[in-house]
C-alpha positions in Angstrom: 3.4 -28.0 -52.3 5.7 -25.6 -49.9 7.5 -26.7 -47.3 7.0 -25.4 -43.7 10.2 -23.6 -43.9 9.6 -22.1 -47.0 6.5 -21.2 -46.0 8.1 -19.6 -42.8 10.7 -17.7 -45.0 7.8 -16.2 -47.1 6.0 -14.5 -44.3 9.3 -13.6 -42.6 10.5 -11.7 -46.3 7.0 -10.3 -46.6 7.0 -8.7 -43.0 10.5 -7.7 -43.8 9.3 -6.0 -47.4 6.7 -4.3 -45.3 8.6 -3.0 -42.4 8.8 0.5 -43.1 4.5 0.4 -43.2 4.6 -1.9 -40.4 7.1 0.3 -38.1 5.3 3.5 -39.4 1.5 2.2 -38.2 3.5 1.5 -34.4 4.9 4.8 -34.6 1.6 6.9 -35.6 0.2 5.4 -32.5 3.0 6.4 -30.2 2.3 9.7 -30.6 -1.4 9.5 -30.4 -1.4 7.4 -26.8 -5.2 7.0 -25.5 -5.7 5.0 -21.9 -7.8 1.8 -21.7 -11.6 2.3 -23.2 -10.4 5.7 -24.3 -8.3 4.3 -27.8 -10.6 5.7 -30.1 -8.2 6.9 -32.3 -6.2 3.8 -32.1 -9.2 1.6 -32.5 -9.5 3.5 -36.1 -6.3 3.1 -37.0 -6.2 -0.7 -36.6 -9.3 -0.4 -38.5 -7.8 1.1 -41.5 -5.1 -1.0 -41.2 -7.2 -4.5 -41.4 -9.1 -2.6 -44.1 -5.9 -1.9 -46.3 -5.1 -5.8 -46.1 -7.6 -6.7 -47.4 -9.2 -8.2 -43.7 -12.9 -8.3 -42.9 -13.1 -7.2 -39.2 -15.5 -6.0 -36.5 -15.1 -3.3 -34.1 -16.2 -2.2 -31.2 -16.0 -5.1 -28.6 -15.4 -4.1 -25.2 -15.9 -0.2 -25.9 -12.7 0.1 -28.4 -11.7 -4.0 -29.6 -11.5 -5.0 -33.0 -10.9 -8.4 -34.2 -10.2 -9.7 -38.0 -9.8 -13.3 -38.7 -7.5 -15.0 -41.5 -8.8 -18.2 -42.9 -6.6 -21.0 -44.0 -7.5 -23.4 -46.9 -8.5 -26.0 -44.6 -10.9 -26.1 -41.8 -8.9 -26.6 -38.7 -7.7 -25.3 -35.3 -7.9 -21.3 -34.5 -5.1 -19.6 -32.7 -5.3 -16.1 -31.7 -3.1 -13.6 -32.2 -3.5 -10.4 -29.9 -2.0 -7.0 -29.7 -3.0 -4.2 -26.9 -4.7 -0.9 -28.0 -4.1 1.4 -24.5 -1.4 3.3 -23.2 -0.1 4.2 -19.9 -0.1 7.8 -18.1 3.4 8.9 -17.2 3.8 12.7 -16.4 6.6 13.4 -18.3 7.2 10.9 -20.6 8.9 12.2 -23.8 6.3 11.1 -25.6 3.4 11.6 -23.6 0.3 13.7 -24.3 0.5 17.0 -23.2 -3.2 17.6 -22.0 -3.8 13.9 -20.6 -0.4 12.4 -19.8 -1.1 9.3 -21.6 2.3 7.5 -22.7 3.3 4.2 -24.3 5.4 3.6 -21.7 5.2 -0.2 -21.9 5.2 -0.4 -25.9 1.8 -1.5 -26.6 2.1 0.4 -30.0 4.7 -2.0 -31.1 2.3 -4.8 -30.2 -0.2 -3.5 -32.5 2.9 -3.3 -35.2 3.7 -7.3 -34.6 0.2 -8.2 -34.6 -0.6 -6.5 -37.9 2.9 -7.9 -39.1 1.9 -11.5 -37.9 -1.1 -10.8 -40.1 0.8 -9.4 -43.3 3.4 -12.2 -43.0 0.4 -15.1 -43.2 -1.1 -13.3 -45.8 2.2 -13.9 -48.1 1.5 -15.6 -51.2 0.6 -19.0 -50.9 1.0 -19.0 -46.9 -2.6 -19.4 -45.7 -3.6 -21.5 -48.3 -1.0 -24.1 -46.6 -2.4 -23.6 -43.3 -5.5 -25.4 -41.7 -7.3 -23.3 -39.5 -8.3 -19.6 -38.6 -6.0 -17.0 -37.4 -8.0 -14.7 -35.1 -6.0 -10.9 -35.0 -7.4 -9.2 -31.6 -6.5 -5.7 -30.7 -7.5 -5.9 -27.4 -8.4 -2.7 -24.9 -7.4 -1.6 -21.2 -4.5 -4.1 -20.3 -3.4 -1.4 -18.4 -5.3 -1.5 -15.2 -5.5 2.5 -14.5 -8.2 5.1 -13.9 -9.9 2.4 -11.6 -12.8 5.3 -11.0 -13.7 5.8 -14.9 -13.5 2.3 -15.5 -15.9 1.4 -12.3 -18.3 4.4 -13.3 -18.3 2.6 -17.0 -19.4 -0.6 -15.0 -21.8 1.0 -13.3 -23.6 2.3 -16.4 -24.0 -0.9 -18.0 -21.2 -0.6 -20.5 -18.9 -3.2 -19.5 -18.7 -5.7 -16.6 -14.7 -6.3 -16.3 -12.7 -3.4 -16.4 -9.6 -5.4 -17.9 -9.7 -6.0 -22.1 -9.3 -9.7 -22.1 -11.6 -10.6 -19.2 -14.4 -8.5 -21.4 -13.3 -10.0 -24.3 -13.9 -13.7 -22.3 -17.3 -12.8 -21.3 -18.5 -11.6 -24.5 -17.5 -15.0 -26.3 -14.7 -13.3 -28.4 -12.5 -16.6 -27.4 -15.0 -19.5 -27.2 -13.4 -20.3 -30.3 -9.9 -20.0 -30.1 -8.0 -22.9 -29.4 -4.3 -21.4 -28.4 -3.6 -17.6 -27.8 -0.4 -15.7 -28.5 0.9 -12.3 -28.0 4.3 -10.5 -27.7 5.4 -7.4 -25.4 8.2 -5.0 -25.4 10.9 -5.3 -22.5 13.6 -3.2 -21.5 17.2 -4.0 -22.1 18.1 -2.8 -18.4 15.7 -5.2 -17.0 16.4 -8.5 -19.2 19.5 -9.7 -20.9 19.2 -10.8 -24.2 17.3 -9.8 -27.0 14.0 -12.1 -26.7 13.0 -13.5 -23.0 10.1 -15.9 -22.8 8.1 -18.1 -20.1 7.8 -17.5 -16.8 4.9 -16.5 -14.6 3.4 -13.4 -12.9 1.4 -12.3 -10.5 -2.7 -11.9 -10.4 -4.5 -8.8 -8.9 -7.6 -7.1 -7.8 -7.4 -3.5 -7.7 -9.9 -1.4 -5.2 -11.8 1.9 -5.1 -12.0 3.3 -2.2 -13.7 6.8 -1.0 -13.2 8.0 3.1 -15.5 10.6 3.9 -15.5 12.6 6.9 -16.9 16.3 7.2 -15.9 19.7 6.1 -15.0 22.7 8.4 -13.1 25.4 8.5 -9.5 24.0 8.7 -7.7 26.9 10.5 -11.1 28.3 12.4 -12.6 25.1 13.8 -10.8 22.2 12.9 -12.2 20.4 15.6 -15.9 20.3 14.4 -14.6 18.7 11.0 -13.7 15.1 10.3 -10.4 14.9 8.9 -10.9 11.7 5.7 -7.3 12.7 4.8 -6.1 11.7 7.8 -8.2 8.6 8.0 -6.6 7.6 4.4 -3.0 8.3 6.2 -3.7 6.3 8.7 -4.8 3.4 6.3 -1.6 3.3 4.5 0.1 3.2 7.7 -1.6 0.1 8.7 -1.4 -1.1 5.3 2.3 -1.1 5.4 2.3 -2.6 9.2 0.9 -6.0 7.3 4.0 -6.5 5.1 5.7 -8.7 7.4 3.1 -11.3 7.2 3.1 -11.5 3.9 4.5 -15.1 2.8 7.9 -14.4 0.5 6.5 -17.0 -2.2 3.2 -15.3 -2.6 5.3 -11.7 -3.8 2.4 -10.1 -2.5 2.6 -6.0 -3.7 0.6 -3.3 -2.5 0.7 0.0 -3.9 -1.9 2.4 -3.0 -1.9 6.3 -4.6 -4.5 9.3 -3.3 -6.5 10.5 -6.4 -8.5 13.1 -4.5 -6.8 14.1 -1.4 -9.5 17.5 -0.7 -11.4 20.3 -2.1 -9.4 23.1 -0.6 -6.7 23.9 1.7 -9.0 26.0 4.2 -11.3 22.9 5.0 -11.5 19.8 6.6 -10.8 17.0 4.0 -14.4 15.4 4.0 -14.1 13.4 0.6 -10.6 11.3 -0.3 -10.4 9.2 -2.9 -7.9 6.3 -3.2 -7.1 3.1 -5.6 -4.7 0.7 -5.4 -4.0 -2.9 -6.2 -3.4 -6.0 -4.0 -0.9 -8.4 -6.4 -0.2 -12.0 -5.9 1.2 -15.0 -7.1 -1.8 -17.3 -6.3 -5.3 -16.3 -6.7 -5.8 -17.4 -2.7 -3.0 -15.4 -1.7 -3.6 -12.3 -2.9 -7.8 -12.7 -2.3 -6.2 -13.4 1.6 -3.9 -10.1 1.4 -7.2 -7.8 -0.2 -9.2 -9.0 3.4 -6.2 -7.6 5.3 -5.9 -4.1 2.8 -9.7 -3.9 4.0 -9.1 -4.5 7.5 -6.3 -1.6 7.6 -9.0 0.9 5.3 -11.3 0.0 7.9 -9.0 1.3 11.1 -8.7 4.5 9.3 -11.7 5.3 8.8 -12.5 4.1 12.3 -9.3 5.9 14.2 -11.2 9.5 12.8 -14.9 8.5 13.1 -15.1 8.8 9.7 -16.4 6.2 7.4 -14.9 4.2 3.7 -16.4 2.6 1.1 -14.6 0.0 -0.2 -15.1 -1.1 -4.1 -12.9 -4.6 -5.1 -13.1 -4.9 -8.4 -12.0 -8.5 -10.5 -8.3 -8.1 -11.9 -6.3 -10.6 -13.4 -5.1 -14.1 -12.8 -1.6 -15.1 -12.7 -0.7 -16.3 -16.1 0.8 -19.8 -16.9 2.9 -20.3 -20.3 2.9 -23.5 -22.4 5.9 -25.2 -22.8 4.8 -27.1 -26.1 4.1 -24.0 -27.5 7.5 -22.0 -26.2 9.2 -25.0 -27.6 8.2 -23.9 -31.2 8.4 -20.2 -30.5 11.6 -20.8 -28.8 13.3 -22.9 -32.0 11.9 -19.5 -34.6 12.9 -17.0 -32.2 16.2 -18.5 -32.3 16.5 -18.6 -35.9 15.9 -15.3 -35.9 18.3 -13.5 -33.4 20.5 -17.3 -32.5 19.7 -19.2 -29.5 22.7 -17.1 -27.1 20.4 -14.2 -27.5 17.5 -16.0 -25.9 16.4 -15.9 -22.0 14.2 -18.0 -20.3 12.2 -16.0 -17.4 11.4 -16.8 -14.5 8.4 -15.0 -12.3 7.8 -11.7 -12.5 5.7 -9.5 -10.3 3.5 -7.4 -12.5 0.2 -8.5 -13.9 -1.6 -8.9 -17.5 -4.7 -10.1 -18.2 -3.0 -12.7 -20.9 -3.5 -14.5 -17.4 -6.9 -15.1 -17.5 -6.4 -16.6 -21.0 -3.8 -18.8 -19.8 -6.3 -20.1 -17.2 -8.7 -21.1 -20.7 -6.5 -22.6 -22.9 -2.4 -22.3 -24.0 -1.0 -19.4 -24.4 2.5 -18.2 -24.7 3.5 -14.2 -23.9 7.5 -13.3 -24.9 9.2 -10.4 -25.0 11.4 -8.3 -27.4 13.6 -6.9 -25.6 14.1 -3.4 -27.7 13.3 -0.5 -25.1 15.6 1.1 -22.9 14.7 2.4 -19.2 12.5 1.3 -16.7 8.8 0.0 -17.8 5.9 2.3 -17.1 8.7 5.0 -16.6 9.4 8.4 -17.5 12.3 6.4 -19.6 11.0 3.8 -21.1 11.4 4.1 -24.9 11.4 1.6 -27.6 14.8 2.0 -29.4 15.1 -0.5 -31.5 11.8 -1.1 -34.2 13.4 -3.7 -36.2 13.7 -5.8 -33.2 10.4 -4.6 -31.2 7.9 -4.3 -34.8 9.5 -7.2 -37.3 11.4 -9.5 -35.5 8.5 -10.1 -33.0 6.1 -10.3 -36.1 8.0 -12.6 -37.7 8.4 -15.1 -34.7 4.9 -14.9 -34.1 4.1 -15.7 -37.4 6.6 -18.9 -38.2 4.7 -20.1 -34.7 1.2 -19.8 -36.2 2.6 -22.0 -39.5 3.9 -24.7 -37.1 0.8 -24.6 -35.7 -1.4 -24.9 -38.3 0.7 -26.2 -40.7 -0.3 -30.6 -41.7 -3.9 -30.2 -41.3 -3.4 -28.1 -37.6 -1.6 -31.1 -36.1 0.5 -28.9 -33.7 -1.9 -26.7 -32.5 -5.0 -29.8 -32.2 -2.3 -31.9 -30.0 -1.4 -28.8 -28.1 -4.7 -28.0 -27.2 -5.9 -31.7 -26.4 -3.0 -32.4 -24.0 -3.4 -28.7 -22.3 -5.4 -29.3 -19.2 -7.0 -25.9 -18.7 -7.7 -25.0 -14.5 -10.7 -23.1 -15.5 -13.8 -24.0 -17.7 -15.5 -20.3 -18.9 -18.6 -20.7 -16.5 -16.0 -21.1 -13.7 -13.8 -18.1 -14.5 -16.8 -16.0 -14.6 -18.1 -17.2 -11.5 -14.6 -16.6 -9.7 -14.1 -13.4 -11.3 -17.4 -12.4 -9.9 -16.8 -13.7 -7.1 -14.4 -11.5 -6.0 -16.5 -8.3 -6.9 -17.8 -6.9 -3.5 -18.7 -3.0 -2.4 -18.7 -2.6 1.6 -19.7 0.4 3.7 -18.1 0.9 7.0 -19.1 3.7 9.6 -18.2 4.9 12.9 
């Protein structure tokens, strides 16, 4: 029987052997970017890859998600290895779709390559048979929480409940049988030192869909007959800015609204103005408190001009917590690939990820491979090193899965047994549903 180190060597060698294939899938997805819950071509590519690897799978989970399972030689725990299907929308990005501005300015195309790469490694001869348990390969939609109005319309139509992919997977029961989970993100050498970064925490958030309503009138001839909804929005944004000194520094509150519709014609007083915003923070109580302050500012803008405002607050993501025991296993494997001097421990990051939601239920890790240049979500964020961004990331995850499921799944059982999840699935769903509110304020 092979030792754990021999199993890891077999997996890494198979990933290397299939490297051109795996990088090719990532590049194909790069050139067909699709925002969340619209990733139909990307999902098709993942399904074809699963089929080509002989992996039975289910699709259309949460509209576009997929799951395929690998079975070890004996029963045991289940490890989820995840990748995200969706892109951002970044006008002018070098790989943007010219019609939709969709662009992989966060490297999710490499995540799919890494998830499939981990599968390729585990499918190397003799590896799975030596493991106890299952590996759930999950291609998850809609991590980038964008197009809030579009997604909220899907919710209102009953096509989903939560407008982020992993919360929807949780609701649908796709993680009910999972004991521990992992995925690897890309990051930029411009923002992180080292080749692989891991650990730390992230902000959680709620999102808001906002509609200011006024009254249309001739903008030049009779503006006094109108009620300017755009002015209401501008006053509201100023009022949001006036709240900033009330936020406590450790809570890392971030509020960043955009106007998605500012009026219909320059000749008419704007009567229907739409906004979207996030309210982020390091703790749920902190961002929910900030959310109430934002609502107060939005209401003030509407009241100031004599209009009204409709505010839909939508549950977003919870802060992430990384499991130290899993990180220890992962760090050893990453160090064997890139050298210990090329590893970096992260602190708190003020972005948000729905992997945070998963971490409220089970042990997770969410490391980064620093394979890109530029600023995340920016016009210049481009993956440069596909060897690191796909193959090295895949090897580190496959090796960590082997650690977890070797020897009867001892490590996975220990880690899952020692973890004290902040929430149960039921309490998680209750918390998320409590964040949903729909309010209208009139003069």
